[in-house]
VOGU-3710 file (C-alpha; in Angstrom, 3 decimals, decimal comma):
1> xxxxxxxxxx> 59,965/67,124/17,565  57,192/65,407/15,612  55,516/62,358/17,143  56,328/59,204/15,172  54,414/55,933/15,120  55,352/52,729/13,291  53,153/53,794/10,361  54,622/57,289/10,321  58,117/55,812/10,415  57,248/53,998/7,194
11> xxxxxxxxxx> 56,142/57,238/5,560  59,404/58,908/6,591  61,373/55,992/5,147  59,445/56,244/1,873  60,255/59,946/1,742  63,941/59,218/2,371  63,961/56,525/-0,314  62,584/59,140/-2,714  65,052/61,818/-1,672  65,771/64,180/-4,571
21> xxxxxxxxxx> 62,396/63,471/-6,188  59,180/65,472/-6,166  55,957/63,740/-5,157  52,356/64,426/-4,244  50,393/63,206/-1,249  48,245/61,161/-3,634  51,374/59,489/-5,031  52,627/58,780/-1,511  49,318/57,174/-0,513  49,128/55,142/-3,717
31> xxxxxxxxxx> 52,705/53,866/-3,816  53,136/53,299/-0,092  49,726/51,644/0,307  47,449/51,339/3,311  47,305/55,088/3,998  44,287/57,360/4,272  44,573/60,714/2,531  43,422/62,947/5,450  45,860/61,517/8,031  48,699/61,478/5,494
41> xxxxxxxxxx> 47,922/65,076/4,515  48,130/66,128/8,178  51,451/64,337/8,736  53,049/65,657/5,540  52,097/69,182/6,534  53,581/68,636/9,992  56,829/67,613/8,299  56,576/70,673/6,045  56,042/73,002/9,006  59,001/71,456/10,855
51> xxxxxxxxxx> 61,306/72,124/7,911  61,782/68,480/6,879  60,036/69,025/3,533  59,793/71,763/0,928  56,806/72,471/-1,291  57,682/73,033/-4,944  56,160/75,479/-7,427  54,176/72,545/-8,809  52,639/72,153/-5,298  54,455/68,872/-4,796
61> xxxxxxxxxx> 56,856/67,973/-1,986  60,503/67,009/-1,683  62,768/66,114/1,250  64,561/69,152/2,660  66,555/67,836/5,627  67,143/64,101/5,284  69,829/64,056/7,975  67,458/65,535/10,567  64,804/62,956/9,669  67,328/60,160/10,228
71> xxxxxxxxxx> 68,282/61,691/13,568  64,643/61,746/14,688  64,172/58,103/13,676  67,282/57,187/15,677  66,016/59,061/18,736  62,462/57,671/18,561  63,293/54,060/17,654  66,811/53,280/18,985  68,164/49,865/18,037  68,886/48,873/21,653
81> xxxxxxxxxx> 65,200/49,268/22,585  63,826/47,085/19,771  62,540/43,570/20,408  65,143/40,942/19,537  65,302/37,185/19,115  68,877/36,233/19,892  71,004/33,417/18,512  74,616/32,293/18,510  76,047/31,207/15,164  79,596/29,981/14,606
91> xxxxxxxxxx> 81,563/31,997/12,053  82,235/35,596/11,110  79,820/38,282/9,969  79,975/37,173/6,327  79,116/33,590/7,336  76,070/34,730/9,298  74,831/36,947/6,490  75,111/34,017/4,072  73,127/31,843/6,483  70,306/34,427/6,470
101> xxxxxxxxxx> 70,381/34,602/2,681  70,177/30,809/2,386  66,916/30,656/4,361  63,953/31,364/2,111  62,189/33,811/4,412  61,955/37,605/4,265  64,761/39,504/5,994  66,506/42,852/5,680  69,929/43,577/7,126  70,517/46,645/9,264
111> xxxxxxxxxx> 73,169/48,288/11,464  76,740/46,999/10,979  75,662/44,008/8,871  74,050/46,345/6,339  77,083/48,584/6,620  79,321/45,639/5,727  77,477/45,344/2,413  77,100/49,080/1,758  80,426/50,467/2,997  82,633/48,145/5,122
121> xxxxxxxxxx> 84,132/49,964/8,095  83,511/48,285/11,474  84,806/44,792/12,212  82,241/42,977/14,353  80,709/39,523/14,608  77,214/40,846/15,369  74,497/40,738/12,721  71,113/42,457/13,011  68,270/41,785/10,594  64,560/42,566/10,483
131> xxxxxxxxxx> 62,263/39,559/10,043  58,514/39,191/9,850  57,038/38,511/13,294  54,842/35,722/11,893  57,975/33,935/10,599  60,033/34,006/13,795  59,158/30,404/14,705  60,218/29,227/11,241  63,434/31,236/11,536  64,250/29,455/14,771
141> xxxxxxxxxx> 63,707/26,046/13,143  65,752/26,870/10,045  68,603/28,392/12,036  68,705/25,326/14,302  69,127/23,138/11,205  72,164/25,227/10,305  73,779/24,835/13,714  72,574/28,032/15,397  71,289/28,003/18,957  69,203/30,435/21,034
151> xxxxxxxxxx> 71,331/32,664/23,247  71,071/35,367/25,876  71,523/38,835/24,405  74,968/39,387/25,917  76,402/36,245/24,267  74,394/36,322/21,021  75,881/37,351/17,686  72,776/37,103/15,476  69,755/39,248/16,301  66,418/38,982/14,507
161> xxxxxxxxxx> 64,175/42,015/14,997  60,519/40,910/14,660  58,341/43,435/12,800  54,842/43,459/11,322  54,853/46,375/8,868  55,520/45,485/5,222  57,737/48,502/4,523  60,720/46,888/6,249  60,827/44,574/3,228  58,958/46,425/0,454
171> xxxxxxxxxx> 61,381/49,360/0,734  64,442/47,138/1,156  67,221/47,028/-1,441  68,938/44,083/-3,082  72,669/44,792/-2,989  75,164/42,131/-4,039  72,408/39,547/-3,569  71,623/40,572/0,019  68,500/42,334/1,268  69,277/45,650/2,972
181> xxxxxxxxxx> 66,705/47,482/5,097  65,518/50,892/3,812  68,569/53,150/3,810  67,067/55,690/6,200  66,440/52,908/8,698  69,971/51,511/8,372  71,374/54,995/9,009  69,057/55,584/11,970  69,989/52,256/13,566  73,687/53,039/13,163
191> xxxxxxxxxx> 73,268/56,556/14,568  71,371/55,190/17,572  74,321/52,906/18,377  76,575/55,950/18,670  80,376/56,042/18,339  81,520/53,847/15,472  77,902/53,453/14,381  77,582/57,192/13,836  80,895/57,237/11,998  79,780/54,513/9,611
201> xxxxxxxxx> 76,432/56,234/9,053  78,279/59,398/7,975  80,427/57,394/5,561  77,380/55,707/4,018  75,557/59,042/3,726  78,578/60,570/2,018  78,815/57,664/-0,420  75,171/57,899/-1,547  74,957/61,697/-1,821
//
């Protein structure tokens, strides 16, 4: 299993977002941003050697085993182990998602909340969303204005996951007016939940293939 860091996770997510396309290491460095060629070259070749990528006749690369990459993300960065800021908000999942959308700060939905937008399957009141770490204080203030209150994790139904890397938002998708985390990350978070999470991940994968 290849060692993954936060930066390497971003590279994997970029590769998954460009599944079905051919790309060069130079293109990856340029479009992703903030990467050095030598370290990116080494990591891409590790992925190639592990069977996650294939090199084309044009000496470019393409994703070979997207499902295995998602599985490794789920194993390395399980949702339950991620830092969370927890809140309780009155209303169903749709109400909470609309509250997030109404606040003019960066967010990207993941897990079952993203699944609700992509391919509804699991009925739950819990919403998970990535938010910039520097904005967490502002999120708390804005949520309080909308009637939310801080909560212990076992009673919370809205979870903000503070992150620093830009790719959580730069690689996000706008679907039906809502920001969805990079698809590979949504799938990995669902897989890491297990059970119904894995089932929904399979449904989403099948719908986008």
